[in-house]
C-alpha positions as CSV (number, residue, x, y, z in Angstrom):
1,M,21.2,19.6,14.6
2,K,21.4,15.9,15.0
3,R,18.8,16.0,17.8
4,K,16.4,17.9,15.5
5,Q,17.0,15.4,12.7
6,K,16.3,12.5,14.9
7,R,13.1,14.2,16.2
8,A,12.0,14.9,12.6
9,V,12.5,11.2,11.7
10,R,10.6,10.1,14.7
11,D,7.7,12.6,14.0
12,F,7.6,11.4,10.4
13,K,7.4,7.8,11.4
14,E,4.7,8.5,14.0
15,R,2.6,10.4,11.5
16,S,3.0,7.9,8.7
17,L,2.4,4.8,10.9
18,I,-0.2,6.2,13.2
19,T,-1.8,2.8,13.6
20,H,1.4,1.5,15.1
21,Y,2.4,4.4,17.3
22,N,-1.1,5.6,18.3
23,S,-3.5,2.7,17.8
24,K,-6.2,4.3,19.9
25,S,-6.5,7.5,17.8
26,P,-9.6,8.2,15.7
27,I,-7.6,7.9,12.5
28,S,-6.4,4.4,13.5
29,E,-10.0,3.5,14.1
30,Q,-10.8,4.5,10.6
31,Y,-8.1,2.2,9.2
32,R,-9.6,-0.7,11.3
33,T,-13.0,0.2,9.7
34,I,-11.4,-0.2,6.2
35,R,-10.0,-3.5,7.4
36,S,-13.5,-4.6,8.5
37,N,-15.1,-3.5,5.3
38,I,-12.6,-5.6,3.3
39,H,-13.3,-8.6,5.4
40,F,-17.1,-8.1,5.0
41,S,-16.6,-8.0,1.2
42,S,-14.7,-11.3,1.2
43,I,-17.4,-13.6,2.8
44,D,-17.4,-16.1,0.1
45,E,-13.6,-16.2,-0.4
46,E,-10.6,-14.9,1.6
47,Y,-8.7,-12.1,-0.1
48,R,-5.0,-12.9,-0.1
49,T,-3.7,-10.3,-2.6
50,L,-4.8,-6.7,-2.3
51,M,-3.7,-3.7,-4.4
52,V,-3.9,-0.1,-3.3
53,T,-3.8,2.7,-5.9
54,S,-5.0,6.3,-6.4
55,S,-6.0,8.6,-9.2
56,G,-3.0,10.8,-9.1
57,P,-0.1,11.7,-6.8
58,G,-0.5,13.3,-3.4
59,E,-3.7,11.6,-2.4
60,G,-2.3,9.5,0.5
61,K,-2.1,6.2,-1.3
62,S,1.2,5.0,0.3
63,T,0.2,6.1,3.8
64,T,-3.1,4.3,3.4
65,T,-1.3,1.2,2.2
66,A,1.2,1.2,5.1
67,N,-1.4,1.6,7.7
68,L,-3.7,-1.0,6.2
69,A,-0.8,-3.4,6.3
70,V,-0.2,-2.6,9.9
71,V,-3.9,-3.2,11.1
72,M,-4.0,-6.4,9.1
73,A,-0.9,-7.6,10.9
74,Q,-2.3,-6.5,14.2
75,Q,-5.2,-8.8,13.6
76,G,-2.8,-11.8,13.5
77,K,-2.2,-12.1,9.8
78,R,1.3,-12.6,8.4
79,V,1.5,-9.7,6.0
80,L,3.9,-8.9,3.2
81,L,3.8,-5.3,1.9
82,I,5.3,-5.0,-1.6
83,D,6.3,-1.5,-2.9
84,A,5.3,-2.0,-6.5
85,D,5.6,1.7,-7.3
86,L,8.8,1.3,-9.3
87,R,8.8,4.9,-10.3
88,K,8.5,6.8,-7.1
89,P,8.9,4.3,-4.2
90,T,8.3,5.5,-0.7
91,A,7.7,2.4,1.5
92,H,11.3,2.2,2.5
93,Y,11.1,5.8,3.9
94,T,8.0,5.0,5.9
95,F,9.4,1.9,7.5
96,R,13.1,3.1,7.6
97,V,14.5,0.1,5.7
98,S,17.2,-0.1,3.1
99,N,16.2,0.1,-0.6
100,A,19.4,-1.2,-1.9
101,K,17.7,-4.5,-2.9
102,G,14.1,-5.1,-3.5
103,L,11.4,-6.1,-5.9
104,T,13.3,-5.3,-9.0
105,N,16.2,-7.4,-7.9
106,V,13.9,-10.4,-7.2
107,L,12.2,-10.0,-10.6
108,T,15.5,-9.9,-12.5
109,K,16.8,-12.9,-10.5
110,Q,19.6,-11.1,-8.8
111,T,18.4,-12.3,-5.4
112,T,15.7,-14.4,-3.9
113,L,12.4,-13.3,-2.3
114,L,13.2,-14.6,1.1
115,E,16.7,-13.0,1.0
116,T,15.2,-9.6,0.2
117,V,12.1,-9.4,2.4
118,T,12.7,-7.4,5.6
119,Q,10.9,-7.8,9.0
120,T,9.5,-4.4,10.1
121,E,9.2,-3.2,13.7
122,V,5.5,-4.2,13.5
123,E,5.0,-7.9,14.5
124,R,4.1,-10.1,11.6
125,L,4.5,-7.3,9.1
126,H,7.3,-7.7,6.5
127,I,8.2,-5.5,3.6
128,L,9.7,-5.9,0.1
129,P,10.9,-2.5,-1.0
130,S,11.0,-1.5,-4.6
131,G,14.7,-1.8,-5.1
132,P,16.5,0.3,-7.8
133,V,14.2,2.1,-10.2
134,P,14.2,0.2,-13.5
135,P,13.9,1.5,-17.0
136,N,10.9,-0.8,-17.7
137,P,8.5,-0.8,-14.7
138,A,5.4,-1.9,-16.6
139,E,7.2,-4.8,-18.3
140,L,8.6,-6.1,-15.0
141,L,5.1,-5.9,-13.2
142,G,3.5,-7.7,-16.1
143,S,6.2,-10.4,-16.4
144,R,5.8,-14.1,-15.7
145,M,8.4,-13.7,-13.0
146,M,6.1,-11.4,-11.1
147,Q,3.4,-14.0,-11.1
148,E,5.8,-16.7,-10.0
149,M,7.1,-14.5,-7.2
150,T,3.6,-13.7,-5.9
151,K,2.7,-17.4,-5.9
152,E,5.9,-18.1,-3.9
153,A,5.1,-15.4,-1.4
154,L,1.7,-16.8,-0.7
155,N,3.4,-19.9,0.6
156,D,4.9,-17.9,3.5
157,F,2.4,-15.0,4.0
158,D,-1.3,-14.9,4.7
159,L,-1.8,-11.6,2.8
160,I,0.1,-9.6,0.2
161,I,-0.6,-5.9,-0.2
162,F,0.8,-4.0,-3.3
163,D,1.4,-0.3,-3.2
164,T,1.2,0.7,-6.9
165,P,1.6,4.0,-8.9
166,P,-1.5,6.2,-9.6
167,V,-3.9,4.8,-12.2
168,L,-4.0,8.0,-14.3
169,A,-0.3,8.5,-14.4
170,V,0.9,5.2,-15.8
171,T,-0.4,1.8,-16.8
172,D,1.4,-0.2,-13.9
173,A,-1.7,-0.4,-11.7
174,Q,-3.9,-1.7,-14.4
175,I,-1.4,-4.4,-15.2
176,L,-1.5,-5.7,-11.6
177,A,-5.2,-5.0,-11.0
178,N,-6.7,-8.1,-12.5
179,T,-4.1,-10.4,-10.9
180,C,-5.1,-9.4,-7.4
181,D,-8.1,-10.6,-5.3
182,G,-9.2,-7.0,-4.6
183,V,-8.3,-3.4,-5.3
184,V,-8.8,-0.3,-3.1
185,L,-8.8,3.1,-4.7
186,V,-7.7,6.1,-2.6
187,V,-9.0,9.6,-3.4
188,G,-8.0,12.8,-1.7
189,S,-10.7,15.2,-0.4
190,G,-10.1,18.5,-2.1
191,V,-7.4,17.0,-4.2
192,T,-9.0,14.4,-6.5
193,E,-11.5,15.8,-9.1
194,N,-14.7,14.0,-9.7
195,E,-13.8,13.3,-13.3
196,A,-10.4,11.8,-12.3
197,A,-11.9,9.5,-9.7
198,Q,-14.6,8.3,-12.3
199,K,-12.0,7.8,-14.9
200,S,-9.8,5.8,-12.5
201,K,-12.7,3.6,-11.7
202,E,-13.4,3.0,-15.4
203,L,-9.9,2.1,-16.1
204,L,-9.8,-0.4,-13.2
205,V,-13.1,-1.9,-14.2
206,S,-11.9,-2.2,-17.9
207,A,-8.8,-4.0,-16.6
208,K,-11.1,-6.5,-14.9
209,A,-10.1,-5.5,-11.4
210,K,-12.3,-6.4,-8.5
211,L,-12.8,-2.9,-7.0
212,L,-13.6,-3.3,-3.3
213,G,-14.3,0.3,-2.6
214,V,-12.9,3.8,-2.3
215,V,-11.1,5.4,0.6
216,L,-11.8,9.1,1.0
217,N,-8.6,10.5,2.4
218,R,-7.7,13.9,4.0
219,K,-11.3,14.6,4.8
220,K,-11.6,17.1,7.7
221,M,-14.0,16.0,10.3
222,S,-15.2,17.9,13.3
223,D,-16.2,16.4,16.6
224,K,-16.6,18.7,19.7
225,N,-14.3,21.3,18.1
226,Y,-11.5,18.8,17.4
227,Y,-10.3,18.0,13.9
228,Y,-8.6,15.0,12.6
229,Y,-7.6,13.8,9.1
230,Y,-7.8,10.5,7.5
231,G,-4.3,9.3,6.8
232,N,-2.6,12.5,7.8
């Protein structure tokens, strides 16, 4: 039983962090393409804070965030991934780190940023998990302490990537959107309805977000009778 559990954990990590465990796969190449497109859109100014969100749950937002952070770190950047989904956090599962302390503890001044940040197994990639789920996520994300923490983090990291809740579910993503240099919207092929994607875009634009583009996730592609999935 223990052997099966260990295998299941290993398989989960390899699927979730394919850019780390199988960097030569077609899926990993797609994540590098996303990285390149972000760089191309930042010709005039370097993006140092990015936010990733989706229309609704189950669209691959967190997997996209994790792998985007990995490929950014692989390029030589010192990256901090912040799990700002304070309602249903998952980054600590993906990277197998403790969630006993995290973003919520830093924002409520129970601990400091550098004491809470954890180095992942990916070189140059650090993570700040969400920490305990608070009763007031939106208020914490919109607080002055959140702004101060981000400014502090930029002294130690080249790039900060925020994983936020879905746009249509709660207001959290909109609160952070206009404070980040760029926003990436993830939509799931066969999952996200056109109206939901359009509404998400409208909400982000109304929040004065700089929408860099949309990642189409879980799109089945065929190539010589082989199939692969983006982010799956």
